[in-house]
C-alpha positions, 0 to 999 in steps of 0.5 A: 519532459515526462519520459515513460516506458509505456504510452498513456493509452497503454496504461489506460488499457491495462486497467480493464483489459489485461496485460500491458507492459505495466502489469506484465512480467519481465521482458526477455532482455531483463529476465536474468536480472529480475530472477536475482531480485526479491519480490517486495510486494505485499499481497493485499490479502496478507493481513490477520483476521479480525480480533473481535470481542476479547479482553486485553492481552499481552502481545509481541510484535517481531519486526526485522529491517532488511535491505533488499533489491526488488523489482520496481517496474518491468525491467527496472530494479531498486534497492529497497529498505523494508520491514520483514522484506515487503512493502508495506511492512506487516499489517499489525492488528491489536485491540484497544487495551492490549499491552504490546511488546515491539522487538526490532532486529536490524539485519546483519548485512544492513548498511544503515541504522533503522528503527520504528515509530508507531503513530499508535503509541503514546510515548516519546518518539512512538518508540523510535529512540528505543528501537534505534538499531545498528546492523546486527542489533536488536532493540525493544519497547513496550506500549499500551494501546490506548486509542482505537484507530488505523495508524501508520508506522515507519522508520524514523532514522534520519534522514527520515524521508529517505527511509520512508521513501525506500519502503519503510512504512506499514499499518497497525490497526487498534480495534475497538473493544467490540471489534469492527462490523463484519465484512466478507473480505479485507484488503491492505493497500498503501501508497508511496513514492520512490525518488530515482536518479533515472527517469521513470521507466528506465531499464536497469537498476534505479538509484535513489536521488536525494535531490529529487527527494528534497525537492519532492519530485518523485519518479514513481508513485506506487501501491504496495511497493512497485509499479503495477503491483496490484494489477495481475497476480496480486490484484484484489478479488471478490464476488458480487454481493460481498462487502469488502473493506480496504485499509488504505494508508499513505507512507509517502513521505510527501504526497497526499492521496486522493484515493478513489475506486473507479466505478464504485462508491464508498458506502462507509468511510472511516476517515483519518483512521477514526474508528469511534465516530460514525463513518461517512456515507456514500463518498466518491474520493477520500483524502489521506495525508502522508502518515495517515490512513483510513478504511473504506467499505463497499458492497459490490453489486456489479461484476467487472474490473474496478481500478484503484487510483489516486485521483491526482491522475497524472500519477497513473502515468508514474505507476500508481494503479491497482485492480479490484476484480469482481466476479458474479452474474450480470446485473443489467438492472444496475449497469448495462453497456453494449459489448464491443470487440475489445470488451472495453474501450481505453477511456472506460478505465478512467471514468 
């Protein structure tokens, strides 16, 4: 039987109304424990700006693999394995034709060996063998970015699925020669799974479960590393009239996402990370496999709160949801609804 720390109604209410336990800070009982943890959540605005038109360059990428204890949910901590102390790892942006030097350092206090496999690399293992580093070691390799696209990178140290599930994944964008069309805002969002011995919502320190990982039975589905990570302080924000682009990837390691923004339609979709083909138009939901990525664009017409979900909606009950909050004047010619005392019904969040 599914055991949760909050009811389904509270989870739905959280999406448009504010602060159910899902999005709130730690309770008093767990405040001391939470104070000693690291914030592993990658801010969705934490990505470099567009490269645009320029010639090929030689770039250097610095990655550090660090094992840290972070807050997984309200009152629940987890020992993550990370690139640069965040989940996902840093958003890397290069141009097609660039020569890229990747340097990976494994922190001295790591318990595990780590490395990195870039799906953007043409070469054996995507760099995984070249960067296999024991604690305290530093390894590097060089590749030329031959193909434009949005690509996943991840740790590929056996057991590979374990390293990914513990948080070791990120995105690299290889821009086309002429760059990408201009938008007003860009965001970085990745979906992952976490497999714990303890049931979803159990207070205290959660420990990883090899059995559940091998049987593909996650306790948590998350955006940017934690339950409700993009619900409150790190929600996505924009204004009406703006066009936003979300770079969306799935670290996995196992489940395909049916990425959907409730109340919006994707005006453009760069499916499967393909930046050469004409984008798809007017799309409601996209499929992104583990180890895959896409970009979606939306012009925002109506103010309000829009929920980012996997439309396999049972995953909402296991932590997977985010918010895009849009400010601006009302647009009753596009959307109008009677006001209620609470502002919105619980059901509105899911339709």
